[in-house]
N, CA, C, O and CB atoms as a CASP TS submission, in Angstrom:
PFRMAT TS
TARGET T0000
AUTHOR 0000-0000-0000
METHOD Language model
MODEL 1
PARENT N/A
ATOM      1  N   MET     1     -31.814 -57.784   8.198  1.00  0.00           N
ATOM      2  CA  MET     1     -32.176 -57.044   9.043  1.00  0.00           C
ATOM      3  C   MET     1     -31.180 -55.777   8.718  1.00  0.00           C
ATOM      4  O   MET     1     -30.013 -55.867   9.099  1.00  0.00           O
ATOM      5  CB  MET     1     -32.156 -57.731  10.395  1.00  0.00           C
ATOM      6  N   PRO     2     -31.602 -54.638   8.045  1.00  0.00           N
ATOM      7  CA  PRO     2     -30.746 -53.653   8.233  1.00  0.00           C
ATOM      8  C   PRO     2     -30.662 -52.444   9.327  1.00  0.00           C
ATOM      9  O   PRO     2     -31.525 -51.859   9.982  1.00  0.00           O
ATOM     10  CB  PRO     2     -30.801 -53.211   7.193  1.00  0.00           C
ATOM     11  N   PHE     3     -29.369 -52.339   9.243  1.00  0.00           N
ATOM     12  CA  PHE     3     -29.227 -51.444  10.484  1.00  0.00           C
ATOM     13  C   PHE     3     -28.678 -49.959   9.769  1.00  0.00           C
ATOM     14  O   PHE     3     -27.649 -49.919   9.094  1.00  0.00           O
ATOM     15  CB  PHE     3     -27.998 -52.195  11.739  1.00  0.00           C
ATOM     16  N   ILE     4     -29.475 -48.847  10.016  1.00  0.00           N
ATOM     17  CA  ILE     4     -29.088 -47.869   9.350  1.00  0.00           C
ATOM     18  C   ILE     4     -28.605 -46.647  10.453  1.00  0.00           C
ATOM     19  O   ILE     4     -29.260 -46.183  11.386  1.00  0.00           O
ATOM     20  CB  ILE     4     -30.233 -47.538   8.376  1.00  0.00           C
ATOM     21  N   HIS     5     -27.382 -46.337  10.055  1.00  0.00           N
ATOM     22  CA  HIS     5     -26.679 -45.412  11.223  1.00  0.00           C
ATOM     23  C   HIS     5     -26.329 -44.312  10.549  1.00  0.00           C
ATOM     24  O   HIS     5     -25.524 -44.378   9.619  1.00  0.00           O
ATOM     25  CB  HIS     5     -25.357 -45.995  11.989  1.00  0.00           C
ATOM     26  N   VAL     6     -27.007 -42.937  11.018  1.00  0.00           N
ATOM     27  CA  VAL     6     -26.915 -41.693  10.478  1.00  0.00           C
ATOM     28  C   VAL     6     -26.262 -40.778  11.551  1.00  0.00           C
ATOM     29  O   VAL     6     -26.819 -40.541  12.623  1.00  0.00           O
ATOM     30  CB  VAL     6     -28.280 -41.219  10.016  1.00  0.00           C
ATOM     31  N   GLN     7     -25.111 -40.303  11.220  1.00  0.00           N
ATOM     32  CA  GLN     7     -24.230 -39.381  12.004  1.00  0.00           C
ATOM     33  C   GLN     7     -24.423 -38.033  11.438  1.00  0.00           C
ATOM     34  O   GLN     7     -24.252 -37.751  10.252  1.00  0.00           O
ATOM     35  CB  GLN     7     -22.704 -39.789  11.959  1.00  0.00           C
ATOM     36  N   THR     8     -24.902 -36.980  12.644  1.00  0.00           N
ATOM     37  CA  THR     8     -24.912 -35.816  12.083  1.00  0.00           C
ATOM     38  C   THR     8     -24.468 -34.631  13.043  1.00  0.00           C
ATOM     39  O   THR     8     -24.242 -34.914  14.219  1.00  0.00           O
ATOM     40  CB  THR     8     -26.196 -35.655  11.555  1.00  0.00           C
ATOM     41  N   ILE     9     -24.337 -33.396  12.633  1.00  0.00           N
ATOM     42  CA  ILE     9     -24.202 -32.473  13.574  1.00  0.00           C
ATOM     43  C   ILE     9     -25.114 -31.979  14.527  1.00  0.00           C
ATOM     44  O   ILE     9     -26.152 -31.417  14.179  1.00  0.00           O
ATOM     45  CB  ILE     9     -23.874 -31.641  13.064  1.00  0.00           C
ATOM     46  N   GLU    10     -24.770 -32.166  15.816  1.00  0.00           N
ATOM     47  CA  GLU    10     -25.829 -31.646  16.997  1.00  0.00           C
ATOM     48  C   GLU    10     -26.309 -30.440  16.769  1.00  0.00           C
ATOM     49  O   GLU    10     -25.627 -29.455  16.485  1.00  0.00           O
ATOM     50  CB  GLU    10     -25.273 -31.532  18.392  1.00  0.00           C
ATOM     51  N   GLY    11     -27.865 -30.490  16.924  1.00  0.00           N
ATOM     52  CA  GLY    11     -28.532 -29.388  16.526  1.00  0.00           C
ATOM     53  C   GLY    11     -29.163 -28.795  15.304  1.00  0.00           C
ATOM     54  O   GLY    11     -29.823 -27.764  15.172  1.00  0.00           O
ATOM     55  N   LEU    12     -28.725 -29.879  14.288  1.00  0.00           N
ATOM     56  CA  LEU    12     -29.207 -29.532  12.759  1.00  0.00           C
ATOM     57  C   LEU    12     -30.707 -30.136  12.558  1.00  0.00           C
ATOM     58  O   LEU    12     -31.549 -29.603  11.835  1.00  0.00           O
ATOM     59  CB  LEU    12     -28.091 -30.288  11.527  1.00  0.00           C
ATOM     60  N   LEU    13     -30.891 -31.204  13.230  1.00  0.00           N
ATOM     61  CA  LEU    13     -32.261 -31.768  13.149  1.00  0.00           C
ATOM     62  C   LEU    13     -33.016 -31.574  14.479  1.00  0.00           C
ATOM     63  O   LEU    13     -32.522 -31.836  15.576  1.00  0.00           O
ATOM     64  CB  LEU    13     -32.204 -33.292  12.786  1.00  0.00           C
ATOM     65  N   ASP    14     -34.243 -31.096  14.283  1.00  0.00           N
ATOM     66  CA  ASP    14     -35.317 -31.000  15.495  1.00  0.00           C
ATOM     67  C   ASP    14     -36.103 -32.243  15.526  1.00  0.00           C
ATOM     68  O   ASP    14     -35.929 -33.111  14.671  1.00  0.00           O
ATOM     69  CB  ASP    14     -36.382 -29.737  15.346  1.00  0.00           C
ATOM     70  N   LYS    15     -36.967 -32.364  16.482  1.00  0.00           N
ATOM     71  CA  LYS    15     -37.723 -33.485  16.548  1.00  0.00           C
ATOM     72  C   LYS    15     -38.425 -34.133  15.630  1.00  0.00           C
ATOM     73  O   LYS    15     -38.471 -35.359  15.532  1.00  0.00           O
ATOM     74  CB  LYS    15     -38.398 -33.339  17.255  1.00  0.00           C
ATOM     75  N   ASP    16     -39.127 -33.160  14.767  1.00  0.00           N
ATOM     76  CA  ASP    16     -39.840 -33.474  13.592  1.00  0.00           C
ATOM     77  C   ASP    16     -39.108 -33.756  12.602  1.00  0.00           C
ATOM     78  O   ASP    16     -39.580 -34.499  11.741  1.00  0.00           O
ATOM     79  CB  ASP    16     -40.630 -32.587  13.207  1.00  0.00           C
ATOM     80  N   SER    17     -37.776 -33.247  12.461  1.00  0.00           N
ATOM     81  CA  SER    17     -37.121 -33.647  11.327  1.00  0.00           C
ATOM     82  C   SER    17     -36.565 -34.936  11.514  1.00  0.00           C
ATOM     83  O   SER    17     -36.424 -35.629  10.506  1.00  0.00           O
ATOM     84  CB  SER    17     -36.154 -32.738  10.944  1.00  0.00           C
ATOM     85  N   LYS    18     -36.135 -35.504  12.902  1.00  0.00           N
ATOM     86  CA  LYS    18     -35.969 -36.889  13.133  1.00  0.00           C
ATOM     87  C   LYS    18     -36.821 -37.591  12.671  1.00  0.00           C
ATOM     88  O   LYS    18     -36.599 -38.456  11.823  1.00  0.00           O
ATOM     89  CB  LYS    18     -35.882 -37.227  14.269  1.00  0.00           C
ATOM     90  N   ALA    19     -38.082 -37.294  13.224  1.00  0.00           N
ATOM     91  CA  ALA    19     -39.230 -38.359  12.923  1.00  0.00           C
ATOM     92  C   ALA    19     -39.432 -38.485  11.401  1.00  0.00           C
ATOM     93  O   ALA    19     -39.799 -39.575  10.962  1.00  0.00           O
ATOM     94  CB  ALA    19     -40.695 -37.912  13.615  1.00  0.00           C
ATOM     95  N   GLU    20     -39.196 -37.339  10.471  1.00  0.00           N
ATOM     96  CA  GLU    20     -39.640 -37.554   9.165  1.00  0.00           C
ATOM     97  C   GLU    20     -38.483 -38.561   8.566  1.00  0.00           C
ATOM     98  O   GLU    20     -38.760 -39.526   7.853  1.00  0.00           O
ATOM     99  CB  GLU    20     -39.827 -36.096   8.341  1.00  0.00           C
ATOM    100  N   LEU    21     -36.998 -38.158   9.003  1.00  0.00           N
ATOM    101  CA  LEU    21     -35.824 -38.960   8.650  1.00  0.00           C
ATOM    102  C   LEU    21     -36.113 -40.574   8.889  1.00  0.00           C
ATOM    103  O   LEU    21     -35.825 -41.485   8.114  1.00  0.00           O
ATOM    104  CB  LEU    21     -34.556 -38.438   9.560  1.00  0.00           C
ATOM    105  N   PHE    22     -36.739 -40.670  10.130  1.00  0.00           N
ATOM    106  CA  PHE    22     -37.064 -42.363  10.449  1.00  0.00           C
ATOM    107  C   PHE    22     -37.866 -42.821   9.568  1.00  0.00           C
ATOM    108  O   PHE    22     -37.650 -43.981   9.217  1.00  0.00           O
ATOM    109  CB  PHE    22     -37.768 -42.762  11.812  1.00  0.00           C
ATOM    110  N   LYS    23     -39.000 -42.109   8.947  1.00  0.00           N
ATOM    111  CA  LYS    23     -40.189 -42.464   8.360  1.00  0.00           C
ATOM    112  C   LYS    23     -39.739 -42.587   6.851  1.00  0.00           C
ATOM    113  O   LYS    23     -40.161 -43.570   6.242  1.00  0.00           O
ATOM    114  CB  LYS    23     -41.378 -41.400   8.665  1.00  0.00           C
ATOM    115  N   ARG    24     -39.013 -41.786   6.254  1.00  0.00           N
ATOM    116  CA  ARG    24     -38.340 -41.813   4.807  1.00  0.00           C
ATOM    117  C   ARG    24     -37.476 -42.965   4.782  1.00  0.00           C
ATOM    118  O   ARG    24     -37.597 -43.723   3.819  1.00  0.00           O
ATOM    119  CB  ARG    24     -37.452 -40.487   4.436  1.00  0.00           C
ATOM    120  N   LEU    25     -36.554 -43.252   5.749  1.00  0.00           N
ATOM    121  CA  LEU    25     -35.547 -44.178   5.615  1.00  0.00           C
ATOM    122  C   LEU    25     -36.164 -45.376   5.643  1.00  0.00           C
ATOM    123  O   LEU    25     -35.877 -46.270   4.846  1.00  0.00           O
ATOM    124  CB  LEU    25     -34.533 -44.089   6.559  1.00  0.00           C
ATOM    125  N   THR    26     -37.193 -45.509   6.698  1.00  0.00           N
ATOM    126  CA  THR    26     -37.866 -46.914   6.839  1.00  0.00           C
ATOM    127  C   THR    26     -38.662 -47.424   5.645  1.00  0.00           C
ATOM    128  O   THR    26     -38.681 -48.612   5.321  1.00  0.00           O
ATOM    129  CB  THR    26     -38.837 -46.902   8.017  1.00  0.00           C
ATOM    130  N   ASP    27     -39.474 -46.223   4.859  1.00  0.00           N
ATOM    131  CA  ASP    27     -40.207 -46.508   3.792  1.00  0.00           C
ATOM    132  C   ASP    27     -39.204 -46.975   2.443  1.00  0.00           C
ATOM    133  O   ASP    27     -39.527 -47.787   1.576  1.00  0.00           O
ATOM    134  CB  ASP    27     -41.101 -45.217   3.550  1.00  0.00           C
ATOM    135  N   LEU    28     -37.820 -46.170   2.537  1.00  0.00           N
ATOM    136  CA  LEU    28     -37.115 -46.575   1.308  1.00  0.00           C
ATOM    137  C   LEU    28     -36.927 -47.962   1.541  1.00  0.00           C
ATOM    138  O   LEU    28     -37.352 -48.763   0.708  1.00  0.00           O
ATOM    139  CB  LEU    28     -35.769 -45.826   1.010  1.00  0.00           C
ATOM    140  N   PHE    29     -36.272 -48.395   2.694  1.00  0.00           N
ATOM    141  CA  PHE    29     -35.699 -49.942   2.709  1.00  0.00           C
ATOM    142  C   PHE    29     -36.974 -50.783   2.767  1.00  0.00           C
ATOM    143  O   PHE    29     -36.804 -51.942   2.391  1.00  0.00           O
ATOM    144  CB  PHE    29     -34.638 -50.336   4.116  1.00  0.00           C
ATOM    145  N   VAL    30     -38.203 -50.464   3.150  1.00  0.00           N
ATOM    146  CA  VAL    30     -39.071 -51.382   2.866  1.00  0.00           C
ATOM    147  C   VAL    30     -39.515 -51.353   1.357  1.00  0.00           C
ATOM    148  O   VAL    30     -39.978 -52.449   1.040  1.00  0.00           O
ATOM    149  CB  VAL    30     -40.135 -51.230   3.772  1.00  0.00           C
ATOM    150  N   GLU    31     -39.519 -50.584   0.490  1.00  0.00           N
ATOM    151  CA  GLU    31     -39.455 -50.497  -0.787  1.00  0.00           C
ATOM    152  C   GLU    31     -38.359 -51.435  -1.420  1.00  0.00           C
ATOM    153  O   GLU    31     -38.612 -52.483  -2.013  1.00  0.00           O
ATOM    154  CB  GLU    31     -39.282 -49.148  -1.079  1.00  0.00           C
ATOM    155  N   ILE    32     -37.379 -51.023  -1.257  1.00  0.00           N
ATOM    156  CA  ILE    32     -35.936 -51.617  -1.981  1.00  0.00           C
ATOM    157  C   ILE    32     -35.659 -52.817  -1.361  1.00  0.00           C
ATOM    158  O   ILE    32     -35.683 -53.792  -2.112  1.00  0.00           O
ATOM    159  CB  ILE    32     -34.545 -50.666  -1.814  1.00  0.00           C
ATOM    160  N   GLU    33     -35.388 -53.029  -0.131  1.00  0.00           N
ATOM    161  CA  GLU    33     -34.624 -54.329   0.389  1.00  0.00           C
ATOM    162  C   GLU    33     -35.902 -55.331   0.901  1.00  0.00           C
ATOM    163  O   GLU    33     -35.757 -56.552   0.954  1.00  0.00           O
ATOM    164  CB  GLU    33     -33.414 -53.911   1.820  1.00  0.00           C
ATOM    165  N   GLY    34     -37.168 -54.653   1.270  1.00  0.00           N
ATOM    166  CA  GLY    34     -37.993 -55.425   1.519  1.00  0.00           C
ATOM    167  C   GLY    34     -39.077 -55.687   0.286  1.00  0.00           C
ATOM    168  O   GLY    34     -40.175 -56.208   0.479  1.00  0.00           O
ATOM    169  N   LYS    35     -38.730 -55.369  -0.648  1.00  0.00           N
ATOM    170  CA  LYS    35     -39.509 -55.573  -2.036  1.00  0.00           C
ATOM    171  C   LYS    35     -40.924 -55.084  -1.615  1.00  0.00           C
ATOM    172  O   LYS    35     -41.902 -55.776  -1.896  1.00  0.00           O
ATOM    173  CB  LYS    35     -39.534 -57.289  -2.663  1.00  0.00           C
ATOM    174  N   GLY    36     -41.052 -53.938  -0.965  1.00  0.00           N
ATOM    175  CA  GLY    36     -42.501 -53.471  -0.755  1.00  0.00           C
ATOM    176  C   GLY    36     -43.482 -54.318   0.391  1.00  0.00           C
ATOM    177  O   GLY    36     -44.662 -54.036   0.595  1.00  0.00           O
ATOM    178  N   ARG    37     -42.818 -55.282   1.002  1.00  0.00           N
ATOM    179  CA  ARG    37     -43.594 -55.890   1.958  1.00  0.00           C
ATOM    180  C   ARG    37     -43.681 -55.211   3.306  1.00  0.00           C
ATOM    181  O   ARG    37     -42.670 -55.107   4.002  1.00  0.00           O
ATOM    182  CB  ARG    37     -43.132 -57.163   2.110  1.00  0.00           C
ATOM    183  N   ALA    38     -44.826 -54.755   3.690  1.00  0.00           N
ATOM    184  CA  ALA    38     -44.925 -53.843   4.737  1.00  0.00           C
ATOM    185  C   ALA    38     -44.295 -54.488   6.090  1.00  0.00           C
ATOM    186  O   ALA    38     -43.850 -53.835   7.034  1.00  0.00           O
ATOM    187  CB  ALA    38     -46.435 -53.438   4.900  1.00  0.00           C
ATOM    188  N   ALA    39     -44.351 -56.033   5.982  1.00  0.00           N
ATOM    189  CA  ALA    39     -43.795 -56.530   7.429  1.00  0.00           C
ATOM    190  C   ALA    39     -42.504 -56.481   7.587  1.00  0.00           C
ATOM    191  O   ALA    39     -42.023 -56.823   8.668  1.00  0.00           O
ATOM    192  CB  ALA    39     -44.090 -57.876   7.775  1.00  0.00           C
ATOM    193  N   PHE    40     -41.668 -56.031   6.500  1.00  0.00           N
ATOM    194  CA  PHE    40     -40.218 -55.856   6.520  1.00  0.00           C
ATOM    195  C   PHE    40     -40.209 -54.744   7.706  1.00  0.00           C
ATOM    196  O   PHE    40     -39.475 -54.874   8.686  1.00  0.00           O
ATOM    197  CB  PHE    40     -39.508 -55.355   4.952  1.00  0.00           C
ATOM    198  N   ARG    41     -40.907 -53.867   7.569  1.00  0.00           N
ATOM    199  CA  ARG    41     -40.687 -52.364   8.448  1.00  0.00           C
ATOM    200  C   ARG    41     -40.177 -52.989   9.701  1.00  0.00           C
ATOM    201  O   ARG    41     -39.067 -52.649  10.109  1.00  0.00           O
ATOM    202  CB  ARG    41     -42.256 -51.273   8.796  1.00  0.00           C
ATOM    203  N   GLU    42     -40.818 -53.791  10.292  1.00  0.00           N
ATOM    204  CA  GLU    42     -40.567 -54.321  11.820  1.00  0.00           C
ATOM    205  C   GLU    42     -38.998 -54.709  11.969  1.00  0.00           C
ATOM    206  O   GLU    42     -38.560 -54.764  13.118  1.00  0.00           O
ATOM    207  CB  GLU    42     -41.572 -55.786  12.180  1.00  0.00           C
ATOM    208  N   HIS    43     -38.232 -54.948  11.021  1.00  0.00           N
ATOM    209  CA  HIS    43     -36.908 -55.501  10.729  1.00  0.00           C
ATOM    210  C   HIS    43     -35.860 -54.314  10.800  1.00  0.00           C
ATOM    211  O   HIS    43     -34.713 -54.548  11.180  1.00  0.00           O
ATOM    212  CB  HIS    43     -36.901 -56.224   9.271  1.00  0.00           C
ATOM    213  N   ILE    44     -36.257 -53.037  10.433  1.00  0.00           N
ATOM    214  CA  ILE    44     -35.442 -52.260  10.303  1.00  0.00           C
ATOM    215  C   ILE    44     -34.928 -51.375  11.472  1.00  0.00           C
ATOM    216  O   ILE    44     -35.664 -50.851  12.308  1.00  0.00           O
ATOM    217  CB  ILE    44     -35.854 -51.702   9.409  1.00  0.00           C
ATOM    218  N   TRP    45     -33.504 -51.268  11.428  1.00  0.00           N
ATOM    219  CA  TRP    45     -33.281 -50.533  12.886  1.00  0.00           C
ATOM    220  C   TRP    45     -32.728 -49.128  12.164  1.00  0.00           C
ATOM    221  O   TRP    45     -31.947 -49.108  11.213  1.00  0.00           O
ATOM    222  CB  TRP    45     -31.951 -51.438  14.160  1.00  0.00           C
ATOM    223  N   ILE    46     -33.199 -48.174  12.704  1.00  0.00           N
ATOM    224  CA  ILE    46     -32.434 -46.761  12.542  1.00  0.00           C
ATOM    225  C   ILE    46     -31.969 -46.129  13.894  1.00  0.00           C
ATOM    226  O   ILE    46     -32.672 -46.100  14.904  1.00  0.00           O
ATOM    227  CB  ILE    46     -33.424 -45.652  11.819  1.00  0.00           C
ATOM    228  N   ARG    47     -30.746 -45.644  13.798  1.00  0.00           N
ATOM    229  CA  ARG    47     -29.918 -44.988  14.812  1.00  0.00           C
ATOM    230  C   ARG    47     -29.285 -43.601  14.484  1.00  0.00           C
ATOM    231  O   ARG    47     -28.307 -43.508  13.742  1.00  0.00           O
ATOM    232  CB  ARG    47     -28.844 -45.899  15.138  1.00  0.00           C
ATOM    233  N   ILE    48     -29.873 -42.554  15.057  1.00  0.00           N
ATOM    234  CA  ILE    48     -29.489 -41.049  14.647  1.00  0.00           C
ATOM    235  C   ILE    48     -28.408 -40.778  15.865  1.00  0.00           C
ATOM    236  O   ILE    48     -28.707 -40.850  17.057  1.00  0.00           O
ATOM    237  CB  ILE    48     -30.987 -39.811  14.643  1.00  0.00           C
ATOM    238  N   ASP    49     -27.227 -40.485  15.403  1.00  0.00           N
ATOM    239  CA  ASP    49     -26.154 -40.163  16.520  1.00  0.00           C
ATOM    240  C   ASP    49     -25.627 -38.462  16.360  1.00  0.00           C
ATOM    241  O   ASP    49     -25.018 -38.057  15.369  1.00  0.00           O
ATOM    242  CB  ASP    49     -24.691 -41.344  16.276  1.00  0.00           C
ATOM    243  N   GLU    50     -25.890 -37.853  17.192  1.00  0.00           N
ATOM    244  CA  GLU    50     -25.763 -36.541  16.967  1.00  0.00           C
ATOM    245  C   GLU    50     -24.273 -36.070  17.711  1.00  0.00           C
ATOM    246  O   GLU    50     -23.938 -36.498  18.815  1.00  0.00           O
ATOM    247  CB  GLU    50     -27.127 -35.801  17.542  1.00  0.00           C
ATOM    248  N   HIS    51     -23.574 -35.257  17.022  1.00  0.00           N
ATOM    249  CA  HIS    51     -22.140 -35.016  17.572  1.00  0.00           C
ATOM    250  C   HIS    51     -22.019 -33.589  17.726  1.00  0.00           C
ATOM    251  O   HIS    51     -22.568 -32.905  16.862  1.00  0.00           O
ATOM    252  CB  HIS    51     -20.954 -35.560  16.626  1.00  0.00           C
ATOM    253  N   PRO    52     -21.296 -32.905  18.829  1.00  0.00           N
ATOM    254  CA  PRO    52     -21.158 -31.556  18.774  1.00  0.00           C
ATOM    255  C   PRO    52     -20.406 -30.998  17.611  1.00  0.00           C
ATOM    256  O   PRO    52     -19.583 -31.685  17.006  1.00  0.00           O
ATOM    257  CB  PRO    52     -20.591 -31.162  19.917  1.00  0.00           C
ATOM    258  N   PRO    53     -20.737 -29.485  17.217  1.00  0.00           N
ATOM    259  CA  PRO    53     -19.919 -29.185  15.855  1.00  0.00           C
ATOM    260  C   PRO    53     -18.319 -29.294  15.765  1.00  0.00           C
ATOM    261  O   PRO    53     -17.681 -29.365  14.714  1.00  0.00           O
ATOM    262  CB  PRO    53     -20.217 -27.729  15.461  1.00  0.00           C
ATOM    263  N   GLU    54     -17.786 -29.295  17.082  1.00  0.00           N
ATOM    264  CA  GLU    54     -16.472 -28.978  16.875  1.00  0.00           C
ATOM    265  C   GLU    54     -15.809 -30.502  16.687  1.00  0.00           C
ATOM    266  O   GLU    54     -14.584 -30.593  16.622  1.00  0.00           O
ATOM    267  CB  GLU    54     -15.866 -28.037  18.150  1.00  0.00           C
ATOM    268  N   GLN    55     -16.614 -31.649  16.606  1.00  0.00           N
ATOM    269  CA  GLN    55     -15.964 -32.710  16.467  1.00  0.00           C
ATOM    270  C   GLN    55     -16.122 -33.259  14.758  1.00  0.00           C
ATOM    271  O   GLN    55     -15.838 -34.395  14.378  1.00  0.00           O
ATOM    272  CB  GLN    55     -16.521 -33.676  17.618  1.00  0.00           C
ATOM    273  N   TRP    56     -16.585 -32.264  13.980  1.00  0.00           N
ATOM    274  CA  TRP    56     -16.554 -32.377  12.865  1.00  0.00           C
ATOM    275  C   TRP    56     -15.602 -31.521  11.777  1.00  0.00           C
ATOM    276  O   TRP    56     -15.378 -30.383  12.190  1.00  0.00           O
ATOM    277  CB  TRP    56     -17.678 -32.306  12.741  1.00  0.00           C
ATOM    278  N   GLN    57     -15.115 -31.765  10.732  1.00  0.00           N
ATOM    279  CA  GLN    57     -14.372 -30.968   9.802  1.00  0.00           C
ATOM    280  C   GLN    57     -14.548 -31.458   8.483  1.00  0.00           C
ATOM    281  O   GLN    57     -14.397 -32.670   8.328  1.00  0.00           O
ATOM    282  CB  GLN    57     -12.977 -30.917  10.117  1.00  0.00           C
ATOM    283  N   LEU    58     -14.881 -30.652   7.351  1.00  0.00           N
ATOM    284  CA  LEU    58     -14.758 -30.959   6.134  1.00  0.00           C
ATOM    285  C   LEU    58     -13.797 -29.899   5.370  1.00  0.00           C
ATOM    286  O   LEU    58     -14.033 -28.730   5.064  1.00  0.00           O
ATOM    287  CB  LEU    58     -16.096 -31.081   5.607  1.00  0.00           C
ATOM    288  N   GLY    59     -12.647 -30.680   5.164  1.00  0.00           N
ATOM    289  CA  GLY    59     -11.554 -30.001   4.297  1.00  0.00           C
ATOM    290  C   GLY    59     -11.003 -28.985   5.592  1.00  0.00           C
ATOM    291  O   GLY    59     -10.648 -29.432   6.683  1.00  0.00           O
ATOM    292  N   HIS    60     -11.013 -27.566   5.231  1.00  0.00           N
ATOM    293  CA  HIS    60     -10.769 -26.555   6.284  1.00  0.00           C
ATOM    294  C   HIS    60     -12.052 -25.932   6.883  1.00  0.00           C
ATOM    295  O   HIS    60     -12.007 -24.942   7.613  1.00  0.00           O
ATOM    296  CB  HIS    60      -9.907 -25.445   5.714  1.00  0.00           C
ATOM    297  N   LEU    61     -12.974 -26.436   6.606  1.00  0.00           N
ATOM    298  CA  LEU    61     -14.192 -26.038   7.287  1.00  0.00           C
ATOM    299  C   LEU    61     -14.515 -26.683   8.674  1.00  0.00           C
ATOM    300  O   LEU    61     -14.636 -27.904   8.774  1.00  0.00           O
ATOM    301  CB  LEU    61     -15.287 -26.319   6.392  1.00  0.00           C
ATOM    302  N   LYS    62     -14.642 -25.906   9.659  1.00  0.00           N
ATOM    303  CA  LYS    62     -14.903 -26.522  10.871  1.00  0.00           C
ATOM    304  C   LYS    62     -16.470 -25.646  11.443  1.00  0.00           C
ATOM    305  O   LYS    62     -16.434 -24.466  11.793  1.00  0.00           O
ATOM    306  CB  LYS    62     -13.379 -26.326  11.947  1.00  0.00           C
ATOM    307  N   PRO    63     -17.644 -26.402  11.445  1.00  0.00           N
ATOM    308  CA  PRO    63     -18.733 -25.789  12.021  1.00  0.00           C
ATOM    309  C   PRO    63     -18.684 -25.568  13.417  1.00  0.00           C
ATOM    310  O   PRO    63     -18.068 -26.280  14.210  1.00  0.00           O
ATOM    311  CB  PRO    63     -19.801 -26.463  11.751  1.00  0.00           C
ATOM    312  N   THR    64     -19.370 -24.531  13.708  1.00  0.00           N
ATOM    313  CA  THR    64     -19.195 -24.091  15.274  1.00  0.00           C
ATOM    314  C   THR    64     -20.962 -24.060  15.586  1.00  0.00           C
ATOM    315  O   THR    64     -21.819 -24.124  14.705  1.00  0.00           O
ATOM    316  CB  THR    64     -18.192 -22.213  15.539  1.00  0.00           C
ATOM    317  N   LYS    65     -21.203 -23.952  16.984  1.00  0.00           N
ATOM    318  CA  LYS    65     -22.334 -23.992  17.652  1.00  0.00           C
ATOM    319  C   LYS    65     -23.177 -22.758  16.863  1.00  0.00           C
ATOM    320  O   LYS    65     -24.270 -22.966  16.336  1.00  0.00           O
ATOM    321  CB  LYS    65     -22.058 -23.834  19.290  1.00  0.00           C
ATOM    322  N   GLU    66     -22.531 -21.487  16.859  1.00  0.00           N
ATOM    323  CA  GLU    66     -23.169 -20.226  16.190  1.00  0.00           C
ATOM    324  C   GLU    66     -23.451 -20.617  14.796  1.00  0.00           C
ATOM    325  O   GLU    66     -24.456 -20.077  14.334  1.00  0.00           O
ATOM    326  CB  GLU    66     -22.201 -18.891  16.211  1.00  0.00           C
ATOM    327  N   MET    67     -22.766 -21.485  13.942  1.00  0.00           N
ATOM    328  CA  MET    67     -23.259 -21.578  12.473  1.00  0.00           C
ATOM    329  C   MET    67     -24.631 -22.385  12.481  1.00  0.00           C
ATOM    330  O   MET    67     -25.592 -22.230  11.728  1.00  0.00           O
ATOM    331  CB  MET    67     -22.106 -22.372  11.476  1.00  0.00           C
ATOM    332  N   ILE    68     -24.453 -23.404  13.667  1.00  0.00           N
ATOM    333  CA  ILE    68     -25.758 -24.139  13.307  1.00  0.00           C
ATOM    334  C   ILE    68     -27.002 -23.479  13.938  1.00  0.00           C
ATOM    335  O   ILE    68     -28.108 -23.942  13.659  1.00  0.00           O
ATOM    336  CB  ILE    68     -25.695 -25.654  13.796  1.00  0.00           C
ATOM    337  N   GLN    69     -26.901 -22.553  14.671  1.00  0.00           N
ATOM    338  CA  GLN    69     -27.888 -21.444  15.012  1.00  0.00           C
ATOM    339  C   GLN    69     -28.282 -20.832  14.072  1.00  0.00           C
ATOM    340  O   GLN    69     -29.476 -20.776  13.777  1.00  0.00           O
ATOM    341  CB  GLN    69     -27.507 -20.526  15.811  1.00  0.00           C
ATOM    342  N   ILE    70     -27.211 -20.169  13.325  1.00  0.00           N
ATOM    343  CA  ILE    70     -27.852 -19.196  12.249  1.00  0.00           C
ATOM    344  C   ILE    70     -28.620 -20.119  11.259  1.00  0.00           C
ATOM    345  O   ILE    70     -29.684 -19.716  10.790  1.00  0.00           O
ATOM    346  CB  ILE    70     -26.662 -18.256  11.393  1.00  0.00           C
ATOM    347  N   LEU    71     -28.114 -21.371  10.913  1.00  0.00           N
ATOM    348  CA  LEU    71     -28.706 -22.265   9.896  1.00  0.00           C
ATOM    349  C   LEU    71     -30.268 -22.718  10.286  1.00  0.00           C
ATOM    350  O   LEU    71     -31.192 -22.918   9.497  1.00  0.00           O
ATOM    351  CB  LEU    71     -27.726 -23.587   9.764  1.00  0.00           C
ATOM    352  N   ASN    72     -30.277 -22.803  11.498  1.00  0.00           N
ATOM    353  CA  ASN    72     -31.662 -23.183  12.150  1.00  0.00           C
ATOM    354  C   ASN    72     -32.627 -21.938  11.941  1.00  0.00           C
ATOM    355  O   ASN    72     -33.785 -22.001  11.527  1.00  0.00           O
ATOM    356  CB  ASN    72     -31.499 -23.537  13.853  1.00  0.00           C
ATOM    357  N   GLU    73     -31.833 -20.636  12.358  1.00  0.00           N
ATOM    358  CA  GLU    73     -32.781 -19.586  12.297  1.00  0.00           C
ATOM    359  C   GLU    73     -33.380 -19.519  10.643  1.00  0.00           C
ATOM    360  O   GLU    73     -34.586 -19.443  10.405  1.00  0.00           O
ATOM    361  CB  GLU    73     -31.986 -18.134  12.826  1.00  0.00           C
ATOM    362  N   ILE    74     -32.525 -19.554   9.774  1.00  0.00           N
ATOM    363  CA  ILE    74     -32.846 -19.474   8.267  1.00  0.00           C
ATOM    364  C   ILE    74     -33.856 -20.430   7.982  1.00  0.00           C
ATOM    365  O   ILE    74     -34.651 -20.078   7.110  1.00  0.00           O
ATOM    366  CB  ILE    74     -31.629 -19.746   7.338  1.00  0.00           C
ATOM    367  N   ASP    75     -34.008 -21.394   8.421  1.00  0.00           N
ATOM    368  CA  ASP    75     -34.986 -22.464   8.181  1.00  0.00           C
ATOM    369  C   ASP    75     -36.424 -22.077   8.695  1.00  0.00           C
ATOM    370  O   ASP    75     -37.425 -22.449   8.083  1.00  0.00           O
ATOM    371  CB  ASP    75     -34.499 -23.775   8.884  1.00  0.00           C
ATOM    372  N   LYS    76     -36.489 -21.334   9.818  1.00  0.00           N
ATOM    373  CA  LYS    76     -37.878 -20.996  10.204  1.00  0.00           C
ATOM    374  C   LYS    76     -38.416 -20.029   9.350  1.00  0.00           C
ATOM    375  O   LYS    76     -39.566 -19.626   9.520  1.00  0.00           O
ATOM    376  CB  LYS    76     -37.990 -20.516  11.562  1.00  0.00           C
TER
END
C-alpha cells in the first residue's frame, strides 16, 4: 500500500490542479506498482501538504506570497 506525500508551496495548486495531481499519481501507481490492476487503486494513499512560502528556500531563493500571486496570474 503506497503512501504518496506531496509537499508544495501554499497557493501554487488550485482545486482543479490538486484533483488532476491525485488522478495522475494514482494512475501512475496503478500502472507501475499495481501492474495495471484497477483494484489496486483502492490501496493508494495520497496526501498534499501546502506550506506558506516563507517556509521554503532553494539556495538563496526565498519565495514570497507576491511571487506566488504573480505565477498564478501568468497561468490564467
